[in-house]
TORPA-4810 file (N, C-alpha, C, O; in nm, 3 decimals):
<nodes>
NODE_1_0.085_-0.118_0.000_0.000_0.000_0.000_0.089_0.124_0.000_0.182_0.134_0.079_M
NODE_2_0.059_0.214_-0.087_0.134_0.339_-0.096_0.100_0.427_0.025_-0.017_0.437_0.064_K
NODE_3_0.199_0.489_0.082_0.183_0.580_0.197_0.125_0.512_0.321_0.050_0.574_0.396_D
NODE_4_0.160_0.386_0.343_0.108_0.314_0.459_0.138_0.388_0.589_0.049_0.404_0.673_F
NODE_5_0.262_0.433_0.607_0.300_0.497_0.733_0.215_0.620_0.761_0.171_0.641_0.874_K
NODE_6_0.191_0.701_0.661_0.111_0.823_0.680_-0.034_0.789_0.711_-0.093_0.843_0.804_T
NODE_7_-0.091_0.698_0.632_-0.231_0.658_0.654_-0.247_0.596_0.792_-0.342_0.628_0.864_I
NODE_8_-0.156_0.506_0.829_-0.168_0.438_0.957_-0.149_0.535_1.074_-0.214_0.522_1.177_F
NODE_9_-0.059_0.632_1.057_-0.041_0.733_1.162_-0.172_0.805_1.191_-0.211_0.820_1.306_F
NODE_10_-0.241_0.848_1.086_-0.365_0.922_1.106_-0.480_0.832_1.152_-0.572_0.879_1.218_F
NODE_11_-0.475_0.704_1.118_-0.575_0.611_1.169_-0.558_0.587_1.320_-0.656_0.577_1.393_L
NODE_12_-0.434_0.578_1.365_-0.411_0.549_1.507_-0.409_0.676_1.593_-0.414_0.667_1.716_K
NODE_13_-0.404_0.792_1.531_-0.397_0.918_1.606_-0.511_0.936_1.706_-0.483_0.970_1.821_L
NODE_14_-0.638_0.916_1.669_-0.745_0.938_1.768_-0.735_0.848_1.892_-0.753_0.896_2.004_P
NODE_15_-0.705_0.721_1.874_-0.698_0.630_1.989_-0.573_0.659_2.071_-0.574_0.647_2.194_I
NODE_16_-0.465_0.697_2.004_-0.342_0.732_2.075_-0.364_0.855_2.163_-0.322_0.858_2.278_A
NODE_17_-0.430_0.955_2.108_-0.458_1.078_2.184_-0.554_1.049_2.298_-0.539_1.104_2.407_V
NODE_18_-0.653_0.963_2.274_-0.748_0.928_2.380_-0.677_0.861_2.498_-0.696_0.901_2.613_S
NODE_19_-0.595_0.761_2.470_-0.525_0.690_2.578_-0.421_0.780_2.644_-0.408_0.781_2.767_L
NODE_20_-0.348_0.855_2.564_-0.249_0.947_2.618_-0.317_1.050_2.709_-0.268_1.080_2.818_L
NODE_21_-0.430_1.102_2.663_-0.504_1.200_2.743_-0.558_1.142_2.872_-0.554_1.208_2.976_G
NODE_22_-0.609_1.019_2.866_-0.657_0.954_2.990_-0.544_0.947_3.093_-0.564_0.977_3.210_H
NODE_23_-0.428_0.906_3.047_-0.315_0.894_3.138_-0.267_1.029_3.187_-0.241_1.047_3.306_G
NODE_24_-0.255_1.125_3.096_-0.201_1.256_3.132_-0.284_1.329_3.237_-0.229_1.389_3.329_L
NODE_25_-0.417_1.323_3.225_-0.499_1.396_3.321_-0.501_1.327_3.458_-0.528_1.391_3.559_V
NODE_26_-0.471_1.198_3.460_-0.474_1.125_3.588_-0.339_1.121_3.659_-0.334_1.107_3.781_R
NODE_27_-0.231_1.133_3.584_-0.098_1.123_3.646_-0.073_1.227_3.756_-0.020_1.192_3.861_L
NODE_28_-0.110_1.354_3.735_-0.083_1.452_3.841_-0.166_1.431_3.968_-0.133_1.485_4.074_P
NODE_29_-0.274_1.354_3.957_-0.361_1.332_4.074_-0.382_1.184_4.101_-0.495_1.138_4.119_K
NODE_30_-0.271_1.110_4.103_-0.279_0.964_4.120_-0.353_0.922_4.246_-0.437_0.831_4.243_L
NODE_31_-0.323_0.986_4.357_-0.386_0.946_4.484_-0.537_0.968_4.481_-0.612_0.880_4.523_A
NODE_32_-0.582_1.082_4.432_-0.726_1.106_4.427_-0.793_1.016_4.323_-0.907_0.972_4.344_S
NODE_33_-0.725_0.987_4.212_-0.780_0.893_4.115_-0.792_0.754_4.178_-0.893_0.686_4.160_F
NODE_34_-0.691_0.713_4.251_-0.694_0.582_4.317_-0.810_0.575_4.416_-0.883_0.476_4.421_S
NODE_35_-0.826_0.681_4.496_-0.937_0.684_4.593_-1.072_0.675_4.522_-1.161_0.603_4.567_N
NODE_36_-1.086_0.748_4.411_-1.210_0.743_4.334_-1.236_0.601_4.283_-1.348_0.551_4.293_W
NODE_37_-1.132_0.538_4.228_-1.151_0.404_4.173_-1.187_0.304_4.282_-1.276_0.221_4.264_M
NODE_38_-1.119_0.311_4.395_-1.149_0.219_4.506_-1.293_0.239_4.552_-1.363_0.141_4.578_V
NODE_39_-1.337_0.364_4.563_-1.474_0.392_4.604_-1.574_0.341_4.502_-1.676_0.281_4.538_T
NODE_40_-1.546_0.364_4.374_-1.640_0.321_4.270_-1.645_0.169_4.256_-1.743_0.115_4.205_S
NODE_41_-1.542_0.100_4.301_-1.536_-0.046_4.289_-1.579_-0.117_4.419_-1.559_-0.237_4.432_M
NODE_42_-1.637_-0.043_4.515_-1.677_-0.103_4.643_-1.774_-0.219_4.627_-1.769_-0.315_4.703_E
NODE_43_-1.863_-0.211_4.527_-1.963_-0.316_4.506_-1.906_-0.437_4.431_-1.974_-0.538_4.416_K
NODE_44_-1.784_-0.426_4.385_-1.723_-0.530_4.304_-1.677_-0.647_4.390_-1.645_-0.630_4.508_S
NODE_45_-1.674_-0.764_4.330_-1.619_-0.882_4.397_-1.467_-0.883_4.391_-1.401_-0.964_4.457_A
NODE_46_-1.411_-0.792_4.312_-1.265_-0.784_4.300_-1.211_-0.723_4.429_-1.256_-0.615_4.470_I
NODE_47_-1.115_-0.789_4.494_-1.066_-0.740_4.623_-0.982_-0.612_4.611_-0.918_-0.587_4.508_P
NODE_48_-0.985_-0.532_4.718_-0.910_-0.406_4.721_-0.761_-0.426_4.698_-0.695_-0.339_4.640_D
NODE_49_-0.706_-0.539_4.742_-0.562_-0.559_4.725_-0.522_-0.571_4.578_-0.404_-0.562_4.545_F
NODE_50_-0.620_-0.591_4.490_-0.594_-0.586_4.345_-0.630_-0.450_4.287_-0.561_-0.401_4.197_L
NODE_51_-0.736_-0.390_4.337_-0.783_-0.262_4.282_-0.686_-0.149_4.313_-0.659_-0.066_4.226_I
NODE_52_-0.635_-0.143_4.433_-0.548_-0.031_4.473_-0.422_-0.024_4.386_-0.395_0.083_4.331_I
NODE_53_-0.344_-0.130_4.371_-0.227_-0.118_4.284_-0.265_-0.091_4.138_-0.197_-0.016_4.069_P
NODE_54_-0.374_-0.153_4.092_-0.418_-0.130_3.955_-0.453_0.016_3.932_-0.425_0.072_3.826_F
NODE_55_-0.514_0.078_4.032_-0.555_0.219_4.017_-0.434_0.312_4.005_-0.445_0.420_3.946_S
NODE_56_-0.322_0.272_4.059_-0.199_0.352_4.045_-0.126_0.322_3.914_-0.060_0.410_3.858_Y
NODE_57_-0.138_0.200_3.867_-0.068_0.159_3.744_-0.146_0.201_3.619_-0.085_0.233_3.517_V
NODE_58_-0.279_0.202_3.627_-0.363_0.230_3.510_-0.326_0.359_3.436_-0.307_0.355_3.315_L
NODE_59_-0.315_0.474_3.503_-0.282_0.596_3.429_-0.145_0.589_3.359_-0.127_0.644_3.251_P
NODE_60_-0.051_0.521_3.422_0.082_0.506_3.362_0.073_0.420_3.237_0.133_0.453_3.134_I
NODE_61_-0.002_0.311_3.245_-0.018_0.221_3.130_-0.092_0.292_3.018_-0.053_0.281_2.901_V
NODE_62_-0.199_0.364_3.051_-0.272_0.439_2.948_-0.179_0.539_2.879_-0.179_0.549_2.756_E
NODE_63_-0.103_0.611_2.958_-0.010_0.709_2.903_0.093_0.642_2.811_0.118_0.689_2.700_F
NODE_64_0.151_0.532_2.858_0.255_0.464_2.779_0.201_0.402_2.651_0.267_0.407_2.547_L
NODE_65_0.082_0.344_2.657_0.022_0.288_2.536_-0.009_0.400_2.437_0.019_0.388_2.318_I
NODE_66_-0.067_0.508_2.486_-0.097_0.622_2.399_0.029_0.681_2.336_0.031_0.708_2.216_G
NODE_67_0.132_0.700_2.416_0.258_0.754_2.365_0.323_0.659_2.265_0.372_0.701_2.161_L
NODE_68_0.322_0.530_2.298_0.382_0.431_2.208_0.311_0.427_2.073_0.375_0.416_1.968_S
NODE_69_0.178_0.437_2.076_0.104_0.442_1.949_0.136_0.570_1.872_0.151_0.568_1.750_L
NODE_70_0.147_0.678_1.944_0.173_0.807_1.880_0.309_0.809_1.809_0.320_0.858_1.697_L
NODE_71_0.411_0.755_1.875_0.545_0.759_1.816_0.578_0.635_1.732_0.682_0.629_1.668_I
NODE_72_0.487_0.537_1.734_0.508_0.418_1.652_0.606_0.318_1.711_0.674_0.247_1.638_G
NODE_73_0.614_0.313_1.844_0.705_0.220_1.910_0.639_0.083_1.925_0.536_0.070_1.991_F
NODE_74_0.698_-0.019_1.864_0.646_-0.156_1.874_0.494_-0.159_1.856_0.421_-0.207_1.943_R
NODE_75_0.451_-0.108_1.745_0.309_-0.084_1.721_0.222_-0.207_1.741_0.120_-0.200_1.810_T
NODE_76_0.261_-0.318_1.684_0.178_-0.439_1.695_0.163_-0.481_1.841_0.052_-0.513_1.885_R
NODE_77_0.273_-0.482_1.914_0.268_-0.519_2.057_0.186_-0.417_2.136_0.112_-0.454_2.227_H
NODE_78_0.200_-0.291_2.101_0.125_-0.186_2.171_-0.025_-0.201_2.148_-0.105_-0.182_2.240_T
NODE_79_-0.063_-0.235_2.025_-0.205_-0.256_1.996_-0.261_-0.372_2.079_-0.371_-0.363_2.133_L
NODE_80_-0.185_-0.480_2.089_-0.230_-0.594_2.170_-0.234_-0.557_2.319_-0.323_-0.601_2.392_F
NODE_81_-0.138_-0.477_2.364_-0.141_-0.430_2.503_-0.266_-0.346_2.528_-0.328_-0.356_2.634_A
NODE_82_-0.303_-0.264_2.432_-0.425_-0.185_2.444_-0.549_-0.273_2.453_-0.639_-0.245_2.532_G
NODE_83_-0.553_-0.378_2.373_-0.667_-0.471_2.379_-0.673_-0.545_2.512_-0.782_-0.568_2.566_L
NODE_84_-0.559_-0.582_2.565_-0.555_-0.647_2.696_-0.604_-0.550_2.804_-0.683_-0.587_2.891_I
NODE_85_-0.556_-0.427_2.798_-0.600_-0.326_2.895_-0.751_-0.307_2.888_-0.818_-0.303_2.991_L
NODE_86_-0.805_-0.294_2.768_-0.950_-0.277_2.754_-1.026_-0.396_2.810_-1.132_-0.379_2.871_M
NODE_87_-0.974_-0.516_2.791_-1.039_-0.636_2.845_-1.042_-0.633_2.998_-1.142_-0.670_3.059_S
NODE_88_-0.933_-0.588_3.058_-0.927_-0.577_3.204_-1.027_-0.472_3.253_-1.096_-0.492_3.352_I
NODE_89_-1.032_-0.359_3.182_-1.127_-0.253_3.221_-1.271_-0.299_3.205_-1.356_-0.265_3.288_L
NODE_90_-1.300_-0.375_3.100_-1.435_-0.427_3.080_-1.472_-0.523_3.193_-1.585_-0.521_3.242_I
NODE_91_-1.377_-0.607_3.234_-1.403_-0.697_3.347_-1.437_-0.617_3.473_-1.534_-0.649_3.543_L
NODE_92_-1.360_-0.515_3.501_-1.386_-0.432_3.619_-1.520_-0.361_3.610_-1.595_-0.358_3.708_G
NODE_93_-1.549_-0.304_3.495_-1.678_-0.234_3.478_-1.795_-0.331_3.488_-1.900_-0.296_3.542_S
NODE_94_-1.778_-0.451_3.436_-1.884_-0.553_3.445_-1.909_-0.591_3.591_-2.023_-0.615_3.631_S
NODE_95_-1.803_-0.595_3.669_-1.817_-0.637_3.808_-1.898_-0.539_3.892_-1.949_-0.575_3.998_S
NODE_96_-1.910_-0.415_3.845_-1.993_-0.316_3.918_-2.113_-0.274_3.834_-2.182_-0.177_3.866_I
NODE_97_-2.137_-0.346_3.726_-2.250_-0.321_3.637_-2.252_-0.178_3.583_-2.357_-0.114_3.576_E
NODE_98_-2.135_-0.129_3.546_-2.123_0.005_3.487_-2.128_-0.009_3.335_-2.025_-0.003_3.267_N
NODE_99_-2.248_-0.029_3.284_-2.265_-0.062_3.142_-2.227_0.055_3.051_-2.181_0.033_2.939_W
NODE_100_-2.245_0.177_3.096_-2.209_0.291_3.010_-2.058_0.300_2.991_-2.011_0.340_2.884_S
NODE_101_-1.981_0.265_3.092_-1.835_0.264_3.077_-1.793_0.153_2.981_-1.697_0.169_2.904_A
NODE_102_-1.864_0.042_2.985_-1.831_-0.070_2.897_-1.849_-0.030_2.751_-1.772_-0.073_2.665_I
NODE_103_-1.949_0.051_2.723_-1.970_0.098_2.585_-1.845_0.167_2.532_-1.800_0.139_2.421_E
NODE_104_-1.790_0.257_2.610_-1.670_0.329_2.570_-1.550_0.235_2.557_-1.471_0.248_2.464_S
NODE_105_-1.538_0.142_2.650_-1.427_0.047_2.647_-1.439_-0.047_2.526_-1.338_-0.082_2.465_Q
NODE_106_-1.561_-0.087_2.493_-1.581_-0.170_2.374_-1.550_-0.092_2.247_-1.493_-0.147_2.153_L
NODE_107_-1.587_0.034_2.244_-1.556_0.118_2.129_-1.404_0.129_2.110_-1.354_0.119_1.998_L
NODE_108_-1.332_0.151_2.219_-1.186_0.153_2.213_-1.133_0.018_2.163_-1.041_0.014_2.081_H
NODE_109_-1.191_-0.092_2.212_-1.147_-0.225_2.172_-1.169_-0.249_2.023_-1.082_-0.302_1.954_S
NODE_110_-1.285_-0.211_1.975_-1.315_-0.229_1.833_-1.218_-0.146_1.748_-1.170_-0.193_1.645_I
NODE_111_-1.191_-0.025_1.791_-1.098_0.062_1.719_-0.958_-0.001_1.717_-0.893_-0.005_1.612_Y
NODE_112_-0.913_-0.049_1.832_-0.782_-0.114_1.839_-0.777_-0.238_1.752_-0.678_-0.263_1.682_L
NODE_113_-0.885_-0.318_1.754_-0.890_-0.436_1.669_-0.882_-0.397_1.521_-0.814_-0.462_1.443_F
NODE_114_-0.954_-0.290_1.484_-0.948_-0.242_1.346_-0.807_-0.204_1.306_-0.765_-0.228_1.193_G
NODE_115_-0.734_-0.143_1.398_-0.594_-0.108_1.370_-0.507_-0.232_1.354_-0.420_-0.237_1.267_L
NODE_116_-0.530_-0.333_1.438_-0.456_-0.459_1.425_-0.484_-0.520_1.288_-0.392_-0.563_1.218_V
NODE_117_-0.611_-0.524_1.251_-0.648_-0.581_1.122_-0.581_-0.505_1.007_-0.523_-0.566_0.917_W
NODE_118_-0.590_-0.372_1.011_-0.531_-0.289_0.906_-0.380_-0.311_0.900_-0.323_-0.322_0.792_F
NODE_119_-0.316_-0.315_1.017_-0.171_-0.336_1.026_-0.132_-0.468_0.960_-0.039_-0.473_0.879_W
NODE_120_-0.203_-0.574_0.997_-0.167_-0.705_0.944_-0.199_-0.720_0.796_-0.131_-0.794_0.726_Q
NODE_121_-0.299_-0.652_0.749_-0.340_-0.664_0.609_-0.253_-0.579_0.515_-0.221_-0.622_0.404_K
NODE_122_-0.215_-0.459_0.558_-0.153_-0.364_0.466_-0.010_-0.324_0.494_0.051_-0.255_0.412_Y
NODE_123_0.045_-0.363_0.606_0.180_-0.317_0.639_0.283_-0.373_0.541_0.277_-0.490_0.504_Q
NODE_124_0.378_-0.288_0.500_0.490_-0.342_0.424_0.572_-0.436_0.514_0.581_-0.411_0.635_P
NODE_125_0.628_-0.537_0.460_0.698_-0.639_0.540_0.820_-0.584_0.612_0.868_-0.648_0.706_Q
NODE_126_0.874_-0.469_0.573_0.994_-0.416_0.635_0.966_-0.340_0.763_1.060_-0.303_0.834_S
NODE_127_0.838_-0.313_0.796_0.804_-0.237_0.918_0.784_-0.336_1.032_0.704_-0.429_1.019_I
NODE_128_0.857_-0.317_1.146_0.841_-0.411_1.259_0.711_-0.392_1.333_0.684_-0.463_1.430_P
</nodes>
């Protein structure tokens, strides 16, 4: 495909900015974000000893996945990491019956899957 790098950059730009933005706005307020997440997950069967560390790691992972997509670092692996993250978030949202959050997480998942499909179908063989 002619101009694959340019086309793929603009295809991944919205999801990269979304994940990067999620991480960036939460990083300066990690403690309050963690408290919010622990409070919102009170009804969940998932124990606090898993939720608390996850709430501190989540913004960092979102930021790193978004940044990696933006700069094109290990794109295929980053896309799969994004899908794994969305699956974990969907599990957590399901555990508290937060169906509206799942809609957004599924939309992100579908977008990431579309990027994986496009990458595998059209990438020149020389791009890692």
